[in-house]
N, C-alpha and C positions, 0 to 999 in steps of 0.2 A: 521316437516320441515327438520328432516333428510330422513325423506321417500321420500320426494319432491328431496332433495339433490340427493338420491341414484339412481332415476330414470334419474335424467339429467344427472348424471355421466355415468350410464351405457347404455344408447341409444344414448348418444352423442359420445361414442367412439365404438359402433359397426361398425363391418368391411365391413359389407354387409347388403343388407335388410332384406333376410331370417335370418341372425343371429338377427337383432335386432328385428324381429317379435316373434325368440324365445327366447330370453332375457324379451322381454315383458311378455311372457307369463309366466317366471319365476319370475318376479316381481310382479304380480299379487297373488303370494304366500304371500304378505305382507298385503293384504286388510283385513284378517280375524285381523291381530293384530293392524292395524291401528283403527279397528272399537271396539276393546276388551278394557278392563279395566285391563288386569292383566298386572304385571312388564314385561319389555321387556328387559331382560338382557343384551341383544347385543345393544342394544340403552343406555339404563340407566345405566350401570355398567362403561363405559368408561367415560361417564360425570361425574358421581359421585365420581369416583377414582382421575380424573384430578382436579375437583372440590375440594376435600378433600385435595390435595395436594398443590394447587395453588389457591384456594379461588374464581376459574372463570371455570365453565364448556363451555363457548361458544369456546376457542381453540379446543376443544376436539370433536366438531361436525364433522370436516371432518374425523377424527378418527373412530366415530360412525358410518359415510357411510362403511369404510372400515370393520368394525365389522358386519355391519349391511349384507353386500355382503358375509362375510364368515360364517354367521349363515344361509343364504338362499343357498347357496350352500351345504353345509353340511347337509342341511334339506332334501333338493332334493335327494342328494345320499341314505342318510338314509332311506327314502320312496322308493326309488327303490329297496334298499335291503331288506326291510322288505315286498315287494310286493304291499305296497300301493300306489294308483295313484288318486290325488285329481281331480277334474274335468275339471279343467283348463287344464288338459295334454289330453284332449280327442282328436285323430287326431294326437298324436303324439308317436312316436315308442319309447320304451326302450333305444334305442341308441341316439334318440335326448334327450331325458331327461337326460339321464346321461352326454352328449355332454354341456348341459345347465349347470348343476352343477359343472363340472369340468371347464369350462370356468368362473363361478364367483369365484371358488375356486383359482384356477392356473393362472388367467391372471389377472380380475377386482381388487380383494383382492390385490393382491401385489402392482398392478398399483396405488390404491387410496392411498397405505402407502407411496409408491414411491413420491405421490404429496403433501405430508404433509409440513406444513412449519415449517421446524424444522430443528439443525445444520445434516449435512450430515451424519456425525458419529452416532448420535441419529437415524436416519432412518434407517441406516444400520444394527444397533443394533435391531431393533423392526422388520425389514425383517428376521434376524436370528431367532428371536422369533417366529413369523408366521411359518417359515420352520420347528425348530424344534418342536413345539407346534402341527402342523399338523401331521409330523410323530407318535408322541405319541397317537395322536386321531385314527390314522389309525390303531395302533397296538390295542387300546382298541377296534375299530370296529370288526377288525378280531377275537379279543376273543369272542365277542357278537355272531358273525356269527359263530363261531367254535360250540357253545354250542346248537345252533337250532336243536331241533329233535336229538340231541345225548346221549338223557338219562341224569342220574343226573351229575348236575355241583356242586363243591362245593360253599358255600355262599362266602368262601373268593374271591374265581375267580371271582363270580360274582360281587363283590364290587369292585375288583381291574379294571375289564372290563369298568365298569360305571365311576369309577374315571379316567382312561385312555379316557373314551371317551366324555362323560359330562363335568366331571370335570376339563377335562383340555381345554375344549373349553372355560369355565368362566375363566380359567387361563391365556388363551392367552388374553381376554378382559381385564382383570383388568393388567396383565403385560405392555401391551401396552400402556395404559393411564398412567401407573406409570413412563413409559420409556419416553413417550411424554412431560411428565410435568417435566423431569430431575429429578426425583428422585433418591438417591443414591442405591447402589446394594442392600443393607440390607433392604432397604424399600420396593424395587421392588418385592424382594423374600416374603416378608410380603403378599402383595397383592396378587400375585400371588396363595400363598398357601390359603388365603380367597376366593379367586375364585375357587380354585380347590374345597374346603370345600362345597363353596354354590352349586357348578354346581352337585357335586356328591349328595348331600342333596335332591336338587331339582327333580333331575332325580330318585331318591329313590321313594320319593312322588309322581312322576308320575304314577311310576309303579304299587303302590299302589292304586291310583286311577283308573288308567285301569284294575285292577283286582278284584276290589270292587264295582265300581261305573260305568265306562263307559258301556254301553248297548254291545258296540261293542267286548269287551275283546281282542282287537288285539293282545296281546302279546299271551294268551292262542291258539287265531286262529293259529297264525304263528309257535308255539311251541317253541318261544323265553323263556329260563329259567329266571326269576325275583327271587330278593331276598326273597320274601315271600314264593314262593313255593319251592324254596332251601330249607330255613329253615324248612319248614313244612315235607320234604323228610327227612331231617337230624334227626327230631325227631320221626319220626317213622321206625318201624323195622319188618324183616322178610315181612311177607303177607301182612301186613297193607303199607308197601312201595311200594310192587309189584302191589298191587290194587292202590293206589295213582296215581302211574306212569301210569299205563293203562287210569286212567281218563284223565291225561295230555295229553295222546297221541289221545284219543278220542275226545278232545276237539279240534282238529285240523279239524275234518271233520264233528261232530256232534252238532250243535247248543245247544240241550237240556245239 
């Protein structure tokens, strides 16, 4: 239901035919989630938080549309930064992919929040939550990018970057839902902290999966430092550390 609302909202507000086509390509990125069985934080968290506070999830469905747009825009830009190009983008330039992600984040997500049925002061507070949260996500992403191929990064720096990027995204989802439900400031802060912890933990688990299970090992191929490799480097000394660092560098070009 949320995905159908997302499609109607996005395609109904495209300003031109070519923009509509580009956004339709972006929306195809939701197909794998629609067919999967995993938890969809960008849909589930707003509904569950609002339901926990008001005992009713349905008023949060329009908010789940906004958080889905936020997730999709951030996911597109993250793929672009990592050098990943899903098959749906065949024939699109990096500039067009960047434009699609930016449009989802900067135009359509705030627009969806602005259309929520809530008191004006509440909607204004939610817009401020979105803006400040995106600033923190941007800072986390910048820290993440700074570590690529740049040698050893301390585990604390990696954890801080993950919390600022993935943790902050889920903190936005939870905060917006609590605000929409009219929760007191203290309750809103508790839900934000829960979302931040959940997002940080989920990303660290994903990093471990990519390192130990995923055949593509994208983080190794991209030279992205993750907590497991950083902790390994911290425990090595001298020649062993240099040898392991050399393996990490070689992994960017040598599949073996």
